[in-house]
C-alpha positions as CSV (number, residue, x, y, z in Angstrom):
1,M,0.1,0.1,-0.2
2,M,2.5,2.1,0.5
3,K,4.7,1.4,-2.9
4,N,1.1,2.0,-4.1
5,L,0.9,6.0,-2.6
6,F,4.8,6.9,-3.4
7,A,4.2,5.6,-7.3
8,R,1.2,8.2,-7.2
9,A,2.8,10.8,-5.6
10,S,5.7,10.1,-8.2
11,V,3.4,10.8,-10.6
12,G,1.7,14.3,-9.7
13,A,5.5,15.5,-8.5
14,M,6.3,14.8,-12.2
15,T,3.4,16.3,-13.9
16,L,3.1,19.4,-11.7
17,A,7.5,19.9,-12.5
18,A,6.5,19.1,-16.5
19,S,3.8,21.8,-16.7
20,A,5.9,23.9,-14.9
21,G,8.3,24.1,-18.3
22,A,5.7,23.7,-20.5
23,M,4.3,27.4,-18.8
24,A,7.5,29.0,-19.5
25,A,7.9,27.7,-23.1
26,N,4.1,29.1,-23.2
27,Q,5.2,32.3,-22.2
28,S,8.5,32.7,-24.8
29,G,6.8,33.7,-27.1
30,D,6.2,31.1,-29.3
31,V,3.5,31.6,-32.0
32,T,3.9,28.6,-34.1
33,F,0.4,27.0,-33.4
34,K,-1.1,30.7,-33.8
35,S,-2.2,31.0,-37.6
36,F,-4.3,27.3,-36.9
37,R,-5.6,29.1,-33.6
38,D,-7.0,32.0,-35.4
39,T,-8.4,30.1,-38.3
40,V,-10.2,27.8,-36.7
41,L,-11.4,30.6,-34.3
42,A,-12.7,33.1,-36.9
43,W,-14.3,29.6,-38.9
44,A,-16.2,28.5,-35.0
45,Q,-17.1,32.4,-34.5
46,G,-17.5,33.4,-38.6
47,P,-20.9,31.9,-41.1
48,L,-19.5,28.4,-40.0
49,G,-20.3,28.7,-37.1
50,T,-23.2,30.1,-37.3
51,G,-24.4,27.8,-39.7
52,L,-23.2,24.7,-37.5
53,S,-25.3,25.7,-34.6
54,I,-28.2,26.8,-36.2
55,T,-28.0,22.6,-38.0
56,M,-27.4,20.9,-34.6
57,M,-30.0,23.2,-33.0
58,L,-32.5,22.6,-35.9
59,M,-31.2,18.4,-35.5
60,G,-32.3,18.4,-32.0
61,A,-35.5,20.1,-32.6
62,G,-36.7,17.5,-34.8
63,M,-35.4,14.9,-32.7
64,G,-37.2,15.7,-30.0
65,V,-40.7,15.5,-31.6
66,A,-40.0,12.7,-33.1
67,R,-39.1,11.2,-30.2
68,N,-41.5,13.1,-28.4
69,S,-39.5,14.3,-25.5
70,P,-37.3,17.2,-25.0
71,M,-33.8,16.5,-24.4
72,P,-33.0,16.3,-27.7
73,A,-34.1,19.9,-28.1
74,L,-32.3,21.0,-25.1
75,S,-29.4,19.2,-26.2
76,G,-29.0,21.1,-30.1
77,I,-29.5,24.2,-28.1
78,A,-26.6,23.6,-25.9
79,G,-24.4,22.6,-28.3
80,A,-25.4,25.4,-30.5
81,A,-24.2,27.3,-27.2
82,F,-21.1,25.7,-26.7
83,L,-20.0,26.3,-30.1
84,N,-21.3,29.8,-30.7
85,W,-19.5,30.9,-27.4
86,G,-17.4,27.9,-26.7
87,P,-14.6,29.2,-28.7
88,G,-14.3,32.7,-27.4
89,I,-14.4,31.7,-23.7
90,I,-11.1,29.3,-24.6
91,K,-9.6,31.8,-25.7
92,T,-10.3,34.1,-23.3
93,L,-8.9,31.8,-20.5
94,T,-5.5,30.8,-22.4
95,E,-4.7,34.0,-23.2
96,G,-5.8,36.0,-20.5
97,A,-5.2,34.3,-16.8
98,L,-1.6,32.8,-15.8
99,I,-2.8,29.9,-13.8
């Protein structure tokens, strides 16, 4: 039992040590994937994201009518909301917060 506890603590310590290096690499101004992130963000917040959000909402509503249940419609609305606002929230969290 003590050996198992030591193994878990070792894994946790190694994870924390590795995350410090990753954070330092992120703060050095590395912009390797910045253009990729900006492209995907523009797609998600532009006409493509709006079209996919509307499609998700309509498909959920259609499935809700077919199953006579509000849950698929609510799932479609939740997915549409996440697709619409999720990328902006994630971008704000990753750019503005030092955790």
